C-alpha positions as CSV (number, residue, x, y, z in Angstrom):
1,M,9.0,-38.2,13.9
2,K,5.7,-38.6,15.9
3,E,5.4,-34.8,16.1
4,A,5.8,-34.4,12.4
5,I,3.2,-37.1,11.6
6,S,0.8,-35.5,14.2
7,F,1.4,-32.1,12.6
8,I,0.5,-33.5,9.2
9,K,-2.7,-35.3,10.4
10,N,-3.8,-32.1,12.2
11,Q,-4.2,-30.4,8.8
12,N,-7.2,-32.7,8.2
13,I,-6.3,-33.2,4.5
14,S,-8.7,-35.5,2.7
15,T,-7.1,-38.4,0.8
16,D,-9.0,-37.1,-2.3
17,E,-7.2,-33.7,-2.2
18,P,-3.9,-33.5,-4.1
19,V,-0.9,-32.1,-2.2
20,I,2.2,-30.7,-4.0
21,V,5.5,-31.8,-2.5
22,A,8.7,-29.9,-3.4
23,C,11.2,-32.7,-3.8
24,S,14.9,-32.2,-4.8
25,G,15.7,-35.9,-4.3
26,G,17.8,-35.2,-1.2
27,P,17.3,-37.0,2.1
28,D,14.9,-34.4,3.6
29,S,12.5,-34.2,0.7
30,M,12.6,-37.9,0.0
31,F,11.7,-38.6,3.6
32,L,8.8,-36.2,3.4
33,L,7.6,-37.6,0.1
34,S,7.7,-41.1,1.5
35,V,5.8,-40.1,4.7
36,L,3.0,-38.3,2.9
37,N,2.6,-41.2,0.4
38,N,2.5,-43.7,3.2
39,L,-0.3,-41.7,4.9
40,G,-2.4,-42.3,1.8
41,L,-2.4,-38.7,0.6
42,K,-2.7,-38.0,-3.2
43,V,0.9,-36.8,-3.7
44,V,2.2,-34.8,-6.6
45,C,6.0,-34.7,-6.7
46,A,7.4,-31.4,-7.9
47,H,11.0,-31.6,-9.0
48,V,13.3,-28.9,-10.5
49,N,16.5,-29.7,-12.4
50,H,18.6,-26.6,-11.8
51,N,21.2,-27.7,-14.4
52,V,24.1,-26.7,-12.0
53,R,25.7,-30.1,-11.5
54,V,26.4,-33.0,-13.9
55,E,24.4,-35.2,-11.6
56,S,21.2,-33.2,-12.2
57,I,20.0,-35.2,-15.2
58,D,20.5,-38.5,-13.4
59,E,18.7,-37.1,-10.3
60,Y,15.8,-36.0,-12.5
61,K,15.5,-39.6,-13.9
62,F,15.9,-41.0,-10.4
63,M,12.9,-39.0,-9.2
64,K,10.8,-39.8,-12.1
65,D,11.5,-43.6,-11.8
66,Y,10.9,-43.5,-8.0
67,C,7.5,-41.8,-8.4
68,S,6.5,-44.3,-11.1
69,K,7.3,-47.3,-8.9
70,N,5.5,-45.8,-5.9
71,N,2.3,-44.6,-7.7
72,I,3.2,-40.9,-7.2
73,I,2.3,-38.3,-9.7
74,F,5.6,-36.8,-11.1
75,E,5.9,-33.2,-12.4
76,G,9.3,-32.0,-13.4
77,T,10.9,-28.9,-15.0
78,E,14.4,-27.6,-15.6
79,L,16.0,-24.2,-15.1
80,T,17.8,-22.9,-18.2
81,N,19.6,-19.6,-19.0
82,A,19.7,-18.6,-15.4
83,P,21.9,-15.6,-14.5
84,T,25.1,-16.3,-12.5
85,K,24.6,-13.2,-10.4
86,D,22.1,-13.8,-7.5
87,F,21.5,-17.3,-8.8
88,E,20.2,-18.7,-5.5
89,N,17.4,-16.2,-5.3
90,Y,16.6,-16.5,-9.0
91,A,16.4,-20.3,-8.7
92,R,14.1,-19.9,-5.6
93,M,11.7,-17.6,-7.5
94,F,11.7,-20.1,-10.4
95,R,10.9,-23.0,-8.1
96,Y,8.0,-21.3,-6.4
97,K,6.6,-20.1,-9.7
98,F,6.6,-23.7,-10.8
99,F,5.0,-24.9,-7.6
100,E,2.2,-22.3,-8.0
101,E,1.6,-23.5,-11.5
102,L,1.0,-27.0,-10.1
103,I,-1.2,-25.7,-7.4
104,K,-3.5,-24.3,-10.1
105,K,-3.2,-27.3,-12.4
106,Y,-4.2,-29.8,-9.7
107,N,-6.5,-27.3,-7.8
108,S,-4.5,-28.0,-4.7
109,K,-4.6,-26.1,-1.4
110,Y,-1.3,-27.5,0.0
111,L,2.4,-27.2,-0.8
112,F,4.7,-29.3,1.4
113,T,8.4,-28.4,1.8
114,A,11.0,-30.4,3.7
115,H,12.4,-27.6,5.9
116,H,13.5,-29.1,9.2
117,G,14.7,-28.0,12.7
118,D,18.3,-27.5,11.6
119,D,17.1,-25.3,8.7
120,L,15.2,-23.2,11.2
121,I,18.4,-22.7,13.4
122,E,20.5,-21.8,10.4
123,T,17.9,-19.3,9.1
124,I,17.5,-17.6,12.4
125,L,21.3,-17.3,13.0
126,M,21.9,-16.0,9.5
127,R,19.3,-13.3,9.9
128,I,20.6,-12.3,13.3
129,S,24.2,-12.0,11.9
130,R,23.0,-10.0,8.9
131,G,20.3,-8.0,10.5
132,S,16.6,-8.4,9.7
133,T,13.1,-7.5,10.9
134,L,11.1,-8.8,13.8
135,N,9.4,-11.3,11.6
136,G,12.7,-12.2,10.0
137,Y,14.3,-13.0,13.3
138,A,11.6,-15.6,13.9
139,G,13.0,-17.6,11.0
140,F,10.1,-19.1,8.9
141,N,6.6,-20.1,9.8
142,F,5.6,-23.7,10.1
143,I,2.5,-22.9,8.0
144,T,2.5,-19.9,5.6
145,E,-0.9,-18.8,4.3
146,K,-0.8,-17.7,0.7
147,N,-3.7,-16.3,-1.3
148,N,-5.2,-19.7,-2.3
149,Y,-3.0,-22.3,-0.7
150,K,-0.8,-23.1,2.3
151,I,2.9,-23.9,2.5
152,I,3.3,-26.6,5.2
153,R,6.7,-27.5,6.8
154,P,6.0,-30.5,9.0
155,L,9.6,-31.6,9.5
156,I,10.4,-28.6,11.7
157,Y,10.3,-30.8,14.7
158,M,13.0,-33.1,13.4
159,T,16.8,-32.8,12.9
160,K,18.8,-33.6,9.8
161,E,20.4,-36.5,11.6
162,E,17.0,-38.0,12.6
163,I,15.8,-37.8,9.0
164,E,18.9,-39.5,7.5
165,N,18.8,-42.2,10.1
166,Y,15.2,-43.0,9.4
167,N,15.9,-43.1,5.6
168,D,18.8,-45.5,6.1
169,N,16.9,-47.8,8.5
170,N,13.9,-47.9,6.2
171,N,15.6,-48.1,2.8
172,I,14.4,-44.8,1.5
173,P,16.7,-43.8,-1.3
174,Y,18.0,-40.3,-1.8
175,N,20.7,-38.3,-3.5
176,I,23.5,-36.4,-2.0
177,D,24.4,-32.9,-3.3
178,N,28.1,-32.6,-2.8
179,T,28.0,-28.8,-2.9
180,N,26.4,-29.0,0.5
181,F,29.8,-29.9,1.9
182,E,31.4,-26.8,0.5
183,D,31.8,-23.7,2.6
184,E,31.3,-21.2,-0.3
185,H,27.8,-20.4,0.8
186,T,26.9,-18.7,4.1
187,R,24.4,-21.3,5.1
188,N,26.9,-24.1,4.7
189,R,29.4,-22.3,6.9
190,F,26.7,-22.0,9.7
191,R,25.8,-25.7,9.1
192,H,29.3,-27.0,9.3
193,K,30.8,-24.7,12.0
194,V,28.2,-23.2,14.2
195,L,25.5,-25.9,14.3
196,P,27.8,-28.7,15.5
197,F,28.9,-26.5,18.4
198,L,25.4,-25.7,19.5
199,K,24.4,-29.4,19.3
200,S,27.4,-30.3,21.4
201,E,26.0,-28.0,24.1
202,N,22.4,-29.3,23.7
203,K,21.5,-32.1,21.3
204,N,17.9,-30.9,21.3
205,I,18.9,-27.3,20.5
206,H,16.4,-27.2,17.6
207,K,13.5,-27.4,20.2
208,Q,14.9,-24.3,22.0
209,F,14.9,-22.5,18.6
210,I,11.3,-23.6,18.1
211,K,10.4,-22.0,21.4
212,Y,12.4,-18.9,20.4
213,H,10.5,-18.8,17.1
214,N,7.1,-19.2,18.8
215,T,7.9,-16.4,21.3
216,V,9.1,-14.0,18.6
217,Q,6.2,-14.9,16.4
218,S,3.7,-14.1,19.2
219,Y,5.2,-10.7,19.7
220,Y,5.2,-10.1,16.0
221,D,1.5,-11.0,15.7
222,Y,0.6,-8.6,18.4
223,V,2.6,-5.8,17.1
224,N,1.6,-6.5,13.5
225,N,-2.1,-5.9,14.4
226,L,-1.2,-2.4,15.5
227,V,1.0,-1.9,12.5
228,Y,-1.8,-2.8,10.0
229,I,-4.2,-0.5,11.7
230,N,-1.8,2.5,11.6
231,K,-0.4,1.6,8.2
232,A,-3.9,1.7,6.7
233,K,-4.5,5.2,8.0
234,M,-1.3,6.8,6.8
235,F,0.0,4.8,3.8
236,K,-2.0,5.1,0.6
237,N,-1.1,5.0,-3.1
238,D,2.7,4.5,-2.3
239,I,2.7,7.6,-0.1
240,L,3.4,7.7,3.7
241,D,2.0,10.7,5.5
242,L,4.9,11.8,7.7
243,N,2.8,14.0,9.9
244,Q,0.8,11.1,11.2
245,Y,3.8,8.8,11.1
246,N,6.0,11.0,13.3
247,E,3.3,11.0,16.0
248,L,3.9,7.3,16.7
249,D,6.3,5.5,19.1
250,D,9.7,4.8,17.5
251,F,9.2,1.1,17.8
252,L,5.9,1.1,16.0
253,K,7.3,3.5,13.3
254,D,10.1,1.0,12.7
255,K,7.7,-1.9,12.2
256,I,5.5,0.1,9.9
257,L,8.5,0.8,7.7
258,C,9.3,-2.9,7.7
259,E,5.8,-3.8,6.6
260,I,5.8,-1.2,3.9
261,I,9.1,-2.6,2.6
262,R,7.5,-6.0,2.5
263,D,4.9,-4.6,0.1
264,Y,7.7,-4.1,-2.5
265,Y,9.6,-7.3,-1.7
266,P,6.8,-9.8,-1.1
267,D,8.7,-12.9,-2.3
268,D,12.0,-12.6,-0.5
269,L,13.1,-10.9,2.8
270,Y,16.7,-11.6,1.9
271,Y,16.7,-8.5,-0.3
272,V,16.2,-6.2,2.7
273,G,17.3,-5.9,6.3
274,S,17.8,-3.5,9.2
275,S,20.4,-1.5,7.2
276,H,17.7,-0.5,4.6
277,V,15.3,0.5,7.4
278,N,18.0,2.7,8.9
279,E,18.6,4.4,5.5
280,I,14.9,5.2,5.3
281,V,14.8,6.6,8.9
282,K,17.8,8.8,8.0
283,L,15.9,10.0,4.9
284,I,12.8,10.9,7.1
285,N,14.9,12.7,9.7
286,C,17.2,14.6,7.3
287,D,16.9,18.4,7.1
288,K,16.5,18.4,3.3
289,A,12.9,18.8,2.1
290,S,13.4,16.8,-1.0
291,L,15.7,13.8,-1.3
292,T,15.8,10.4,-3.0
293,I,17.4,7.1,-2.0
294,S,17.6,3.7,-3.7
295,L,16.9,0.2,-2.4
296,P,17.7,-3.1,-4.0
297,R,16.0,-4.1,-7.3
298,G,15.6,-0.5,-8.5
299,I,13.1,0.6,-5.8
300,K,13.5,4.3,-5.1
301,I,12.1,6.2,-2.1
302,H,11.6,10.0,-2.3
303,K,11.0,12.4,0.5
304,E,9.0,15.5,-0.4
305,Y,8.3,17.7,2.7
306,D,5.7,15.8,4.8
307,K,5.4,12.8,2.4
308,L,7.5,9.8,1.7
309,I,6.9,8.4,-1.7
310,F,7.8,4.7,-2.3
311,N,8.5,3.1,-5.7
312,F,9.2,6.7,-6.8
313,K,9.5,7.2,-10.6
314,E,11.3,10.3,-11.8
315,T,9.7,11.8,-14.8
316,T,10.6,14.5,-17.3
317,Y,8.2,17.0,-18.8
318,N,8.2,18.8,-22.1
319,D,8.1,22.6,-22.1
320,Y,4.8,24.2,-23.2
321,F,4.1,27.8,-24.4
322,Y,0.8,29.0,-25.9
323,E,-1.6,32.0,-25.9
324,L,-4.4,32.3,-23.4
325,K,-7.7,31.2,-24.8
326,E,-11.2,30.7,-23.4
327,E,-10.2,27.2,-22.3
328,N,-6.7,26.1,-21.7
329,E,-5.3,22.7,-20.7
330,T,-2.1,22.3,-18.6
331,P,-0.4,19.2,-17.2
332,L,-1.8,20.1,-13.7
333,G,-5.2,21.4,-14.5
334,N,-7.3,23.7,-16.7
335,I,-7.4,27.5,-17.0
336,Y,-10.6,29.3,-18.1
337,I,-11.7,32.8,-18.9
338,V,-15.0,33.3,-17.1
339,S,-17.6,36.0,-17.2
340,E,-18.1,36.3,-13.5
341,S,-16.8,35.0,-10.2
342,N,-16.9,35.8,-6.5
343,D,-13.7,33.9,-5.8
344,T,-10.8,36.0,-4.5
345,S,-8.4,33.1,-3.7
346,N,-5.3,32.3,-5.6
347,F,-7.3,30.2,-8.0
348,T,-8.8,33.3,-9.6
349,I,-7.2,36.5,-11.0
350,R,-8.7,39.7,-12.4
351,L,-6.6,41.5,-15.0
352,K,-6.5,44.3,-17.6
353,K,-6.7,43.2,-21.2
354,D,-3.4,42.0,-22.7
355,S,-1.8,39.3,-24.8
356,Y,-1.3,36.7,-22.1
357,I,0.8,33.5,-22.4
358,I,0.6,30.3,-20.5
359,R,3.9,28.4,-20.1
360,N,5.7,26.2,-17.7
361,I,8.1,27.5,-15.1
362,K,11.7,28.2,-16.2
363,E,14.9,28.4,-14.2
364,G,15.4,32.0,-12.8
365,D,11.7,33.0,-13.1
366,K,10.7,35.8,-10.7
367,M,7.4,37.4,-9.7
368,T,6.5,40.3,-7.4
369,V,3.9,38.7,-5.1
370,K,0.8,40.7,-4.4
371,N,1.3,43.3,-1.6
372,M,5.1,43.0,-1.9
373,T,7.5,45.6,-3.4
374,S,10.3,43.5,-4.8
375,P,10.4,40.4,-7.0
376,K,11.0,37.0,-5.6
377,K,12.3,33.8,-7.3
378,I,9.5,31.5,-8.3
379,K,11.6,28.6,-7.0
380,D,11.7,30.2,-3.5
381,I,8.0,30.8,-3.6
382,L,7.3,27.1,-4.4
383,I,9.7,25.9,-1.7
384,N,7.9,28.1,0.9
385,E,4.6,26.7,-0.3
386,K,6.0,23.2,-0.1
387,I,5.3,22.3,-3.7
388,P,7.0,19.0,-4.5
389,A,10.1,19.4,-6.6
390,N,9.1,16.7,-9.0
391,I,6.1,18.7,-10.3
392,R,7.5,22.3,-10.2
393,K,8.7,22.3,-13.7
394,K,5.3,21.4,-15.1
395,L,3.4,24.0,-13.1
396,P,1.8,26.7,-15.3
397,V,2.4,30.4,-15.0
398,L,0.6,33.3,-16.7
399,V,2.9,35.8,-18.4
400,N,1.9,39.3,-19.9
401,S,3.1,40.9,-23.1
402,N,6.1,42.4,-21.2
403,N,7.2,38.9,-20.2
404,E,6.3,39.5,-16.6
405,I,4.8,36.7,-14.6
406,V,1.5,37.8,-13.2
407,W,0.1,34.6,-11.7
408,I,1.1,31.2,-10.5
409,P,-2.4,29.6,-10.7
410,G,-3.6,28.2,-7.4
411,I,-0.5,29.3,-5.5
412,K,0.3,33.1,-5.7
413,K,-0.9,36.2,-7.5
414,S,1.1,39.2,-8.4
415,N,0.5,43.0,-7.9
416,F,-1.2,42.9,-11.4
417,D,-4.2,41.3,-9.8
418,I,-7.1,43.8,-9.5
419,P,-9.5,43.7,-6.5
420,I,-13.0,42.3,-7.0
421,N,-14.4,45.9,-6.7
422,G,-11.8,47.4,-9.1
423,E,-11.9,47.9,-12.9
424,Y,-10.7,44.9,-14.8
425,D,-11.3,43.4,-18.3
426,I,-11.0,39.6,-17.8
427,I,-11.4,37.1,-15.0
428,I,-9.3,34.0,-15.2
429,K,-10.0,30.8,-13.2
430,Y,-7.8,27.8,-12.5
431,V,-9.2,24.3,-11.8
432,K,-6.5,22.1,-10.3
433,E,-6.1,18.6,-11.5
434,I,-7.8,16.3,-8.9
435,K,-6.2,12.9,-8.1
436,N,-8.0,10.2,-6.3
437,E,-6.4,9.7,-2.9
438,E,-8.3,6.6,-2.0
């Protein structure tokens, strides 16, 4: 207990500063609530009625009465209409949203939770058995820095048994959730079957797990610095540059993927694990130039040649078909008839006068590329040029009155193109749509 008290005091929290305490009414959180209150801190008790058990209403009243008798600010809420599927995670998200509302309401910088040493052991073992990331294997941090507050877990140095013994010896009341004795949930099975064995081998096993946590966390912090430096270089606007990425060491590549995944699952690591990282690695290394996989919660990842697109959204495009005018707008840029130009690239074409049509690419389209003798499928041309599959159908082509494709603006010209020193009637220029890459 002395370590927990010292840990709290080392935070140097003024008695004028309100602290939010997540309190279920169980032995752990009631111990924490009592300790913080006895230290003279301005405590705000945050209690959530999950409406799962019939005792929930009585426990809500118990907490409210306890706070009233002990001069503690009470804030309560209840969870209603929760989905049965993935209830645990939904409830957790609901709780932390409530806690953050109280952080704002009281202008607090601190949220205390009653996670203890046994919780750390259970969390680490669960993640090892399921598979996780380097950070996940460390369990959870004793202090978590959020944008405008800290989550502090001072009971990490204590065991469940120590907490309950203190409560009983000091007449601290608490409620018992009988579902904690059931083995339906994974955590309970570790708690009832694995933890007792470990404690029979070493009654202070939680201290060994704290050392394990600190070691893994130190490695993670060192590696994470390298990860952030490299991630900033090669991951922008949901796109990972695979050319830069593939130059890295395999270990570092794996950690970069883990951190990118965390961007899309910031609130809960339970959604993702090593199996998901392995799926992404397979996607990167597969021979197909274009492929999409799905992660939990509807997140899609799409490989397109040397790019990996996260949070990929598949879109559909309407067909377009109109006559060439002085100025023409397309989904991927503008096409203009100009009076003069020295450009000889694929962004400019010189042609004889005709009734030209601008339209999007169709299945089966062919074109005889300049300086070639036989037509080639547009699809194959675009694949060779590594044009992403998701934009091919909206690319413009220029078609003559004989329904022959004479130009894929910005990509390839046909044999209809006339040299700059030849006799031509019109010059047509393409200005590609420019996207901000920063």
